[in-house]
C-alpha positions in Angstrom: 195.2 -83.8 -23.3 194.4 -87.5 -23.5 193.1 -88.3 -27.0 192.3 -91.9 -26.1 188.7 -92.9 -25.5 188.0 -95.1 -22.5 186.6 -98.6 -23.2 183.2 -97.4 -21.7 183.1 -94.3 -24.0 184.0 -96.4 -27.1 181.4 -99.1 -26.2 178.7 -96.5 -25.8 179.4 -94.8 -29.1 179.6 -98.1 -31.0 176.3 -99.2 -29.4 174.6 -96.1 -30.8 176.1 -96.8 -34.2 174.9 -100.4 -34.3 171.5 -99.4 -33.1 171.1 -96.8 -35.9 170.7 -94.0 -33.5 172.8 -91.7 -35.6 171.6 -88.3 -34.3 172.5 -89.4 -30.7 175.8 -90.7 -31.9 176.5 -87.3 -33.6 175.7 -85.5 -30.3 177.7 -87.8 -28.1 180.7 -87.7 -30.4 180.7 -84.0 -30.5 180.5 -83.7 -26.7 183.5 -86.1 -26.4 185.4 -84.1 -29.0 185.0 -80.9 -26.9 187.0 -82.7 -24.2 189.2 -84.8 -26.5 189.6 -82.9 -29.8 192.5 -85.1 -30.8 190.6 -88.4 -30.7 190.8 -90.0 -34.1 188.2 -92.6 -33.1 185.7 -90.0 -32.1 186.2 -88.1 -35.3 185.7 -91.4 -37.2 182.4 -92.2 -35.4 181.3 -88.6 -35.9 181.9 -89.0 -39.6 179.9 -92.2 -39.6 177.0 -90.5 -37.8 177.0 -87.6 -40.3 177.2 -89.9 -43.3 174.3 -92.1 -42.2 172.2 -88.9 -41.9 173.3 -87.7 -45.4 175.2 -84.8 -43.8 178.6 -83.6 -44.9 181.1 -86.0 -43.2 184.2 -85.1 -45.1 185.8 -82.7 -42.6 185.3 -85.2 -39.8 186.8 -88.1 -41.8 189.8 -86.0 -43.0 190.5 -85.1 -39.3 190.3 -88.8 -38.4 192.7 -89.8 -41.1 195.1 -87.1 -40.1 195.0 -88.2 -36.4 195.2 -91.9 -37.3 197.8 -92.0 -40.1 198.4 -95.7 -39.7 194.7 -96.7 -39.5 193.7 -98.3 -42.8 190.0 -98.0 -41.9 190.3 -94.3 -41.4 191.8 -93.9 -44.9 189.2 -96.2 -46.4 186.4 -94.1 -44.9 187.9 -90.9 -46.1 188.1 -92.5 -49.6 184.4 -93.3 -49.4 183.5 -89.7 -48.5 185.6 -88.3 -51.3 184.1 -90.8 -53.8 180.5 -89.8 -52.8 181.5 -86.2 -53.6 182.8 -87.2 -57.1 186.4 -86.6 -56.1 187.4 -90.0 -57.3 191.1 -89.2 -58.0 191.5 -88.2 -54.3 189.5 -91.2 -53.3 191.9 -93.5 -55.1 194.8 -92.0 -53.2 193.0 -92.6 -49.9 192.3 -96.2 -50.8 195.9 -96.8 -51.9 197.0 -95.5 -48.5 194.7 -97.9 -46.8 195.9 -100.8 -48.8 199.6 -99.9 -48.3 198.8 -100.2 -44.6 196.6 -103.3 -44.9 197.1 -105.2 -48.2 194.4 -107.8 -47.4 191.7 -105.2 -46.8 189.0 -106.6 -49.1 186.6 -103.7 -48.6 189.3 -101.2 -49.6 190.1 -103.2 -52.8 186.3 -103.2 -53.6 186.0 -99.5 -52.9 189.1 -98.7 -54.9 187.4 -100.6 -57.8 184.4 -98.4 -57.6 186.5 -95.2 -57.8 188.5 -96.5 -60.7 185.3 -97.5 -62.5 184.0 -93.9 -62.0 187.3 -92.6 -63.5 186.8 -94.9 -66.5 189.7 -97.1 -65.7 187.7 -100.2 -66.2 190.4 -102.8 -66.5 192.0 -101.5 -63.3 188.7 -101.6 -61.5 188.1 -105.2 -62.5 191.5 -106.1 -61.2 190.6 -104.5 -57.9 187.4 -106.4 -57.6 189.1 -109.6 -58.4 191.7 -108.9 -55.6 188.9 -108.3 -53.1 187.4 -111.6 -54.1 190.7 -113.5 -53.7 190.7 -112.3 -50.2 187.0 -112.8 -49.5 185.4 -115.2 -52.1 182.0 -114.8 -50.4 181.9 -111.0 -50.8 178.6 -110.4 -52.5 179.1 -106.7 -53.1 182.4 -107.3 -54.8 180.8 -109.9 -57.1 178.1 -107.4 -57.9 180.7 -104.6 -58.6 182.8 -107.0 -60.7 179.7 -107.6 -62.8 179.3 -103.9 -63.4 182.9 -103.7 -64.5 182.5 -106.6 -66.9 179.4 -105.1 -68.2 181.3 -101.9 -69.1 183.8 -104.1 -70.9 181.1 -105.7 -73.0 181.6 -109.1 -71.4 177.9 -109.7 -70.9 178.0 -113.4 -70.1 180.8 -113.0 -67.5 178.8 -110.0 -66.0 175.7 -112.2 -65.7 177.8 -114.9 -63.9 179.1 -112.3 -61.4 175.7 -110.9 -60.7 174.3 -114.5 -60.3 177.1 -115.2 -57.8 176.2 -112.1 -55.8 172.5 -113.0 -55.5 173.3 -116.6 -54.7 175.5 -115.3 -51.8 172.9 -112.7 -50.8 169.4 -113.6 -52.1 167.8 -110.4 -50.8 170.4 -108.2 -52.4 168.0 -105.9 -54.4 170.9 -104.0 -56.1 172.4 -107.3 -57.5 169.0 -108.5 -58.8 168.6 -105.0 -60.5 172.1 -105.2 -62.1 171.5 -108.8 -63.2 168.3 -107.8 -64.9 170.1 -105.0 -66.8 172.8 -107.5 -68.0 170.1 -110.0 -69.1 168.3 -107.2 -70.9 171.5 -106.4 -72.8 171.6 -110.1 -73.8 168.1 -109.9 -75.2 166.6 -112.0 -72.4 163.7 -109.7 -71.9 161.4 -111.9 -69.9 164.2 -112.7 -67.4 165.1 -109.0 -67.2 161.5 -108.2 -66.4 161.5 -110.8 -63.7 164.8 -109.5 -62.3 163.6 -106.0 -61.9 160.4 -107.2 -60.3 162.5 -109.4 -57.9 164.6 -106.4 -57.0 161.4 -104.4 -56.2 160.0 -107.3 -54.2 163.1 -107.0 -51.9 163.1 -103.2 -52.0 159.8 -101.7 -53.1 161.3 -98.2 -52.8 164.1 -98.8 -55.3 163.5 -95.9 -57.6 166.1 -96.9 -60.2 164.5 -100.4 -60.5 161.1 -98.8 -61.2 162.7 -96.6 -63.8 164.5 -99.4 -65.6 161.4 -101.6 -65.4 159.6 -98.8 -67.1 162.3 -98.7 -69.8 161.8 -102.5 -70.5 158.0 -102.1 -70.6 158.3 -99.1 -73.0 160.5 -101.2 -75.3 157.8 -103.9 -75.3 155.2 -101.3 -76.3 153.4 -101.5 -72.9 153.3 -97.8 -72.5 150.7 -97.4 -69.8 152.6 -99.8 -67.6 155.8 -98.0 -68.4 154.3 -94.6 -67.4 153.1 -96.2 -64.1 156.6 -97.4 -63.4 158.1 -94.0 -64.0 155.5 -92.3 -61.8 156.3 -94.8 -59.0 160.0 -94.0 -59.4 159.2 -90.3 -59.1 157.0 -90.7 -56.0 160.0 -92.3 -54.3 162.6 -90.0 -55.7 161.0 -86.6 -56.8 164.3 -85.3 -58.1 164.9 -88.2 -60.4 165.6 -86.4 -63.7 166.2 -89.5 -65.8 162.8 -90.9 -64.7 161.1 -87.6 -65.8 162.9 -87.8 -69.1 162.0 -91.4 -69.7 158.4 -90.7 -68.7 158.4 -87.9 -71.3 159.5 -90.4 -74.0 156.7 -92.9 -73.1 154.1 -90.1 -73.0 155.3 -88.9 -76.4 154.9 -92.3 -77.9 151.4 -92.3 -76.5 150.7 -89.1 -78.3 150.3 -87.2 -75.0 152.5 -84.4 -76.3 151.7 -81.7 -73.7 152.3 -84.1 -70.8 155.5 -85.4 -72.4 156.8 -81.8 -72.8 155.9 -81.0 -69.1 157.8 -84.1 -68.0 160.9 -83.2 -69.9 160.7 -79.6 -68.5 160.8 -81.0 -65.0 163.8 -83.2 -65.9 165.6 -80.1 -67.2 164.7 -78.0 -64.1 166.4 -80.7 -62.0 169.4 -81.3 -64.4 169.6 -78.5 -67.0 172.7 -80.0 -68.5 171.2 -83.4 -69.3 172.1 -83.9 -72.9 169.9 -86.9 -73.4 166.8 -85.0 -72.1 167.6 -82.1 -74.4 167.7 -84.5 -77.3 164.2 -85.8 -76.3 162.9 -82.2 -76.4 164.5 -81.8 -79.8 162.7 -84.8 -81.0 159.4 -83.3 -79.8 160.1 -80.2 -81.8 160.8 -82.3 -84.8 157.4 -84.1 -84.2 155.8 -80.7 -84.8 157.8 -80.0 -87.9 160.1 -77.5 -86.1 163.2 -78.9 -87.7 165.4 -75.8 -87.3 164.5 -75.6 -83.6 165.1 -79.3 -83.2 168.6 -79.1 -84.8 169.5 -76.1 -82.6 168.6 -78.2 -79.5 170.5 -81.2 -80.8 173.5 -78.9 -81.3 173.1 -77.7 -77.7 173.1 -81.3 -76.4 176.3 -81.8 -78.3 177.9 -78.7 -76.8 177.2 -80.2 -73.4 178.1 -83.8 -74.2 180.1 -83.9 -77.5 179.7 -87.6 -78.0 176.0 -88.1 -77.0 174.8 -90.6 -79.7 171.1 -89.4 -79.4 171.9 -85.9 -80.6 174.1 -86.9 -83.5 171.4 -89.4 -84.6 168.7 -86.9 -84.2 170.4 -84.5 -86.6 170.5 -87.2 -89.3 166.7 -87.6 -89.2 165.9 -83.9 -89.8 166.8 -83.9 -93.5 168.5 -85.6 -96.4 172.2 -85.7 -95.7 174.7 -84.8 -98.4 178.5 -85.0 -99.0 178.5 -81.5 -97.4 177.8 -83.3 -94.1 181.4 -84.7 -94.0 181.9 -83.4 -90.5 178.8 -85.1 -89.3 179.7 -88.5 -90.8 183.3 -88.2 -89.5 182.2 -87.6 -85.9 179.4 -90.2 -86.0 181.8 -92.9 -87.2 184.4 -91.9 -84.7 181.9 -92.2 -81.8 180.6 -95.5 -83.2 184.2 -97.0 -83.2 184.5 -96.4 -79.5 183.5 -99.2 -77.1 179.9 -98.3 -76.7 177.0 -100.3 -75.2 175.1 -102.1 -78.0 172.1 -99.9 -77.6 174.1 -96.7 -78.1 176.0 -98.1 -81.0 172.9 -99.3 -82.7 171.5 -95.8 -82.9 174.6 -94.5 -84.6 174.9 -97.4 -87.0 171.3 -96.8 -88.3 172.1 -93.1 -88.7 175.4 -93.8 -90.5 173.6 -96.2 -92.8 171.1 -93.4 -93.5 174.0 -91.0 -94.4 175.4 -93.5 -97.0 171.9 -94.3 -98.3 171.3 -90.5 -98.8 174.6 -90.1 -100.7 173.8 -93.3 -102.7 176.8 -95.4 -101.4 174.5 -98.4 -101.1 177.1 -101.0 -100.2 178.4 -98.9 -97.3 174.9 -98.1 -96.2 173.9 -101.8 -96.1 177.0 -102.7 -94.1 176.1 -100.3 -91.4 172.4 -101.2 -91.4 173.4 -104.9 -91.1 175.7 -104.1 -88.2 172.8 -102.1 -86.5 170.5 -105.1 -86.8 173.0 -107.6 -85.7 173.7 -105.5 -82.6 170.0 -105.2 -81.9 169.7 -109.0 -81.8 172.0 -109.0 -78.9 169.5 -107.4 -76.6 166.1 -108.3 -78.1 164.4 -111.6 -78.1 164.5 -113.6 -81.3 161.4 -113.8 -83.6 159.3 -117.0 -83.3 158.1 -117.7 -86.8 156.1 -120.8 -85.9 154.3 -118.9 -83.1 153.4 -116.1 -85.5 152.1 -118.6 -88.0 150.0 -120.3 -85.3 148.6 -116.9 -84.2 147.6 -116.0 -87.8 146.0 -119.5 -88.2 144.0 -118.9 -85.0 142.8 -115.4 -86.1 141.6 -116.8 -89.5 139.8 -119.7 -87.8 138.2 -117.6 -85.1 137.2 -114.6 -87.2 135.5 -116.3 -90.2 132.5 -115.2 -92.1 130.1 -117.2 -89.9 131.5 -115.6 -86.7 131.2 -112.1 -88.2 127.6 -112.6 -89.3 126.8 -113.9 -85.8 128.8 -111.3 -83.8 128.1 -108.0 -85.5 127.2 -105.4 -82.9 123.4 -105.2 -83.3 123.1 -102.0 -81.3 124.3 -100.3 -84.5 126.1 -97.5 -82.7 126.3 -94.5 -85.0 130.0 -94.9 -85.3 131.2 -93.5 -88.6 133.7 -91.4 -86.8 136.5 -94.0 -86.6 138.8 -94.4 -89.6 141.5 -97.1 -89.4 144.6 -97.0 -91.4 146.4 -100.3 -91.4 149.3 -102.1 -93.1 152.8 -103.1 -92.3 155.2 -100.6 -90.7 156.7 -98.2 -93.3 153.9 -98.9 -95.8 152.7 -95.3 -96.1 150.3 -95.2 -93.1 151.7 -91.9 -91.8 151.4 -90.3 -95.3 147.8 -91.4 -95.5 147.0 -90.1 -92.1 148.7 -86.8 -92.9 146.6 -86.4 -96.1 143.4 -87.1 -94.2 144.3 -85.1 -91.1 144.7 -82.1 -93.4 140.9 -82.1 -94.0 139.0 -79.6 -91.9 136.7 -82.3 -90.5 139.4 -84.9 -89.6 141.5 -85.4 -86.6 144.7 -87.5 -86.8 145.0 -89.4 -83.5 148.2 -91.2 -84.3 148.8 -94.8 -83.3 146.3 -95.8 -80.6 147.0 -99.0 -78.6 143.3 -99.6 -77.8 142.6 -102.6 -80.0 145.7 -104.5 -78.9 144.3 -104.5 -75.3 140.8 -105.0 -76.5 141.8 -108.1 -78.5 143.4 -109.6 -75.4 140.3 -108.8 -73.3 138.1 -110.5 -75.9 140.2 -113.6 -76.1 140.1 -114.0 -72.3 136.4 -113.4 -71.9 133.6 -115.8 -71.3 132.8 -117.8 -74.5 129.0 -117.5 -74.2 127.6 -115.5 -77.1 125.6 -113.2 -75.0 128.6 -112.3 -72.8 130.7 -111.6 -75.9 128.0 -109.5 -77.5 127.8 -107.4 -74.4 131.6 -107.1 -74.4 131.7 -106.0 -78.1 129.2 -103.3 -77.3 131.3 -102.2 -74.3 134.5 -102.1 -76.3 132.7 -100.0 -79.0 131.5 -97.4 -76.4 134.9 -97.3 -74.7 136.7 -96.7 -78.0 134.2 -94.0 -79.0 134.7 -92.3 -75.7 138.5 -92.4 -76.2 138.0 -90.7 -79.6 135.7 -88.1 -78.2 138.3 -87.2 -75.5 140.9 -86.8 -78.2 138.7 -84.7 -80.5 135.2 -83.8 -79.4 134.3 -82.0 -82.7 135.9 -83.8 -85.6 133.5 -85.7 -87.9 136.2 -88.4 -88.4 139.1 -89.5 -86.2 141.9 -91.4 -87.8 143.6 -94.3 -85.8 146.7 -95.2 -87.8 148.1 -98.0 -85.7 149.5 -100.2 -88.5 149.2 -103.4 -86.4 145.4 -103.1 -86.2 145.4 -105.3 -89.3 145.5 -108.1 -86.8 142.3 -107.1 -85.2 140.1 -106.1 -88.2 137.5 -108.8 -87.5 137.0 -107.7 -83.9 137.0 -104.0 -85.0 134.4 -104.6 -87.7 132.2 -106.7 -85.3 132.3 -103.9 -82.7 132.1 -101.0 -85.1 130.5 -102.1 -88.3 130.2 -98.6 -89.7 133.9 -97.8 -89.2 136.0 -97.5 -92.4 139.4 -99.2 -92.9 142.1 -97.9 -95.3 144.6 -100.6 -96.0 148.0 -99.2 -97.2 149.7 -101.8 -99.4 153.2 -101.2 -100.5 155.7 -103.4 -102.5 156.7 -105.8 -99.7 160.3 -105.7 -100.7 160.4 -101.9 -100.3 158.4 -102.2 -97.1 160.7 -104.9 -95.5 163.8 -103.1 -96.5 162.6 -99.8 -95.0 161.8 -101.6 -91.8 165.3 -103.2 -91.7 166.7 -99.7 -92.1 164.8 -98.2 -89.2 165.4 -98.2 -85.5 162.1 -98.7 -83.6 161.6 -97.6 -80.0 158.9 -100.3 -79.5 159.7 -103.9 -79.8 159.2 -105.6 -83.2 160.9 -109.0 -83.0 160.9 -109.6 -86.8 162.5 -106.3 -87.8 166.2 -107.2 -87.5 166.4 -110.2 -89.8 165.6 -110.4 -93.5 164.3 -114.0 -93.2 162.1 -113.0 -90.3 160.9 -110.0 -92.3 160.0 -112.1 -95.3 158.1 -114.5 -93.1 156.2 -111.7 -91.3 155.3 -110.1 -94.6 154.0 -113.3 -95.9 151.8 -113.9 -92.8 150.6 -110.3 -93.0 149.6 -110.8 -96.6 147.9 -114.1 -95.8 145.8 -112.5 -93.1 144.9 -109.5 -95.4 143.7 -111.9 -98.0 141.4 -113.5 -95.3 140.0 -110.1 -94.4 139.3 -109.2 -98.0 137.3 -112.5 -98.2 135.2 -112.0 -95.1 134.7 -108.3 -94.6 132.0 -106.5 -96.6 133.5 -104.8 -99.6 132.4 -101.3 -98.5 134.4 -101.7 -95.2 137.9 -101.5 -96.6 139.7 -99.4 -99.3 143.0 -100.7 -100.4 145.4 -97.9 -101.3 148.6 -99.0 -103.2 151.4 -96.8 -101.9 153.0 -96.6 -105.3 149.7 -95.4 -106.9 149.3 -92.8 -104.1 152.7 -91.2 -104.7 152.2 -91.5 -108.5 148.8 -89.8 -108.6 148.3 -88.2 -105.1 145.3 -86.0 -105.9 143.3 -88.9 -107.4 144.0 -91.3 -104.6 143.5 -88.6 -101.9 140.1 -87.9 -103.3 139.3 -91.6 -103.2 140.3 -91.8 -99.6 138.3 -88.7 -98.6 135.2 -89.9 -100.5 135.6 -93.4 -98.9 135.3 -92.0 -95.4 132.2 -90.0 -96.4 133.4 -86.5 -96.5 133.5 -83.8 -99.2 136.8 -82.9 -100.8 139.0 -80.4 -99.0 141.9 -78.9 -101.2 144.1 -78.8 -98.1 144.5 -82.6 -98.4 146.7 -82.2 -101.4 148.9 -79.7 -99.5 149.2 -82.0 -96.6 152.9 -81.1 -96.2 151.9 -77.7 -94.9 149.6 -79.0 -92.2 150.8 -78.2 -88.7 150.3 -81.2 -86.4 152.4 -83.5 -84.3 153.8 -86.6 -86.0 155.9 -89.0 -83.9 156.6 -91.7 -86.4 159.9 -92.1 -88.3 158.2 -90.5 -91.3 157.7 -87.1 -89.6 160.2 -85.4 -92.0 159.0 -87.1 -95.1 155.3 -86.2 -94.6 156.2 -82.6 -94.4 157.8 -82.7 -97.9 156.0 -82.8 -101.2 155.2 -86.3 -102.4 158.1 -88.0 -104.1 158.4 -91.4 -105.8 162.0 -91.8 -104.8 161.3 -94.6 -102.4 159.4 -96.7 -105.1 161.5 -99.7 -106.1 164.2 -98.7 -103.7 165.0 -102.3 -103.0 166.7 -102.5 -106.3 169.6 -100.5 -105.0 170.2 -103.3 -102.5 169.2 -106.3 -104.6 172.5 -108.1 -104.1 172.0 -108.0 -100.3 168.3 -108.8 -99.8 168.1 -112.4 -101.1 165.5 -113.6 -98.5 163.1 -110.8 -99.5 163.1 -111.7 -103.2 160.5 -114.5 -102.6 158.0 -111.7 -101.9 158.2 -110.5 -105.4 155.1 -112.5 -106.4 153.1 -110.4 -104.0 154.0 -107.0 -105.6 
């Protein structure tokens, strides 16, 4: 039987392929194969039609490669089908066969690189991409793939150069813009990364992975609403996108939307039950509720699936004080950290290893790992701009002075004693204060609400006329009270413990003059050291450098001195952290009295209160009060020189 297609038959099939009429191509090729079952070209074209319709093309392409043993293209296509099925070892063999037949086959070199990369043979993959580019220097896809290989090798600048070459050759190459954005993010060039993801989406609005990764950047910047919107768009496009459900769960958790976060993670696990990273997120949610045994069991389950998943090993370290009996934990954590990990993964482990050594009182080792964690974090986060912060504080002090407050107080006198604000620096005891108050029968702890960050931006951009701004203050007050009512319709007091609200106290007091503010003030050396020792999900540019921390603390203290001078004395209660842990009942009574409620004995047993706490202190606030963290900085005095100038503010 003649296996050769006539020129007319071949032309007709290729025309269908080029026109994207894949269903017709499939039918035509099958009809031809009924008459010419040994036509390798017909099998190749059938395989192409099936692949373009997301159908199983493997059998057709295997048949084509068998019938066309000397056709490099047939072996390359078979390799592609095998690679799509995850059979990368077999794909490599097919690509090798194609290249033996045609050594200058640039596409086969590129595809071989992809299979090698999936097998973890990164150096070999990079060599294959380079060979493809020697043959075809203008091969945009190979430049893009080379960038991926270099990224895996940790060669970030070289990766960026490759991605830039890809987009220069193919400006509408959405995938290359997306990959360039990822590399820029690893280099800490956050604004460029955001622009890159948005550029990718401009070229391909249905690029689900770009929506997901844009959400990750926005989440890291603390723009949680926008992050959730990005994840939702990714899921509209790709409903079975397990990672987007998981990431959405993280963002919702950070917003305090616990039930929605749990539902999102459940969907992720329905799609991918063996996703270790998602299981680790669910474990964190259990820890948020104080279910530490259940959390550890889930972390262990994640490890059983993926033995070297950093998130699970790190999660275990946060559930309790580690001891020398955790030798197996520290050995494994150090072993994983010594592998060639992306900086973001290694950072998590270094903070956890630092905690282990701090817990066992090996302070020199602890500091070395914390320092490594912070130096790695600097690689992918924008640097802190000290002059910009100083200017911002100057502007707040100038804008929100005593005259402005007397002129701007919300004259509608909304009955707004419900809001209680707990402010201070991160790690200053704000979570402890909230836990104490939220243990009261008439108090609801709302966690860290982002409302006033957005409200402040709205106020700054509003019309300057006094009448317009007075109207805006009233609207902000009503919007905020509606938010609190939605969170807890019944509680007499609702606690908003967003530490950074210290930046907005003038605006808050003008809008809600009856609200009460509790300012947690801790020894700034202990506070800054605790920040330096902590990994934060949201972006805090000053947190990774001791000089930046000292500057930030000094500016915070300067602004708090201003608020003390302009706010009515009855508005704010200052609670020294050290006094609170030294005499918890006395200071707890003062806080309860300050917010206008009768004493509730449950406040002194706050560690027994069942509620969700998502901050880094979720384990500590479920223990009895301890003074072990007071003067902790002295254990590290030889390492924290830049912080010592804060000693005068103790």
